[in-house]
C-alpha positions, 0 to 999 in steps of 0.5 A, a space after each residue: 189309461 195313457 201315460 205321457 211325459 211332460 216337462 215343467 221348468 226343464 224337468 220331465 214328469 210322467 203323468 197319467 191321463 185318460 186315453 185320448 186326453 194326451 194332447 189336452 194334458 200336454 197343452 195344460 202342462 205347457 201352460 203351467 210350464 210357462 207360468 212356472 218359468 215366469 215365476 222363476 224369472 220374477 222371483 229367482 230359483 225357489 226350488 220346484 215345490 215353491 215354484 210350482 206352488 206360486 205358479 199354481 196360485 197365479 193360475 188359480 187367481 186367473 181362474 178365479 178372475 175368469 169365473 167372476 167375469 163369466 158370472 158377470 157375463 152370464 148375468 148380462 146375457 140373462 138381462 139381455 135375453 129378458 130385454 129381448 123377450 120384452 121387446 119381442 112381446 111388445 112388437 107382437 102386440 103392436 103388430 096384432 093391434 095394427 092388424 086388428 085396426 087394418 081389419 076394422 078399416 077394411 070391413 067398415 069401408 
């Protein structure tokens, strides 16, 4: 297990993570640090615990919204896939019908 130091609101914190996940954890820490600093600018210095709580709640709210958008997009993708399947089926049927008519014309002429 790897251990890295991250900085949140100007303070260092030692955090453990799986080997190979260090860069990802650093990016997450930077995201959280930006959120905490934004809360601090908007609300003033509240103490680390309250700043962290507010930062985490704001990030959780963003995650909740993103999950809702993702779910709506997944529904839309499913609808579009079903539409595509119906259109492809209609196209295949039209082509088969046209081919059948052409064959009849070719054999009767």
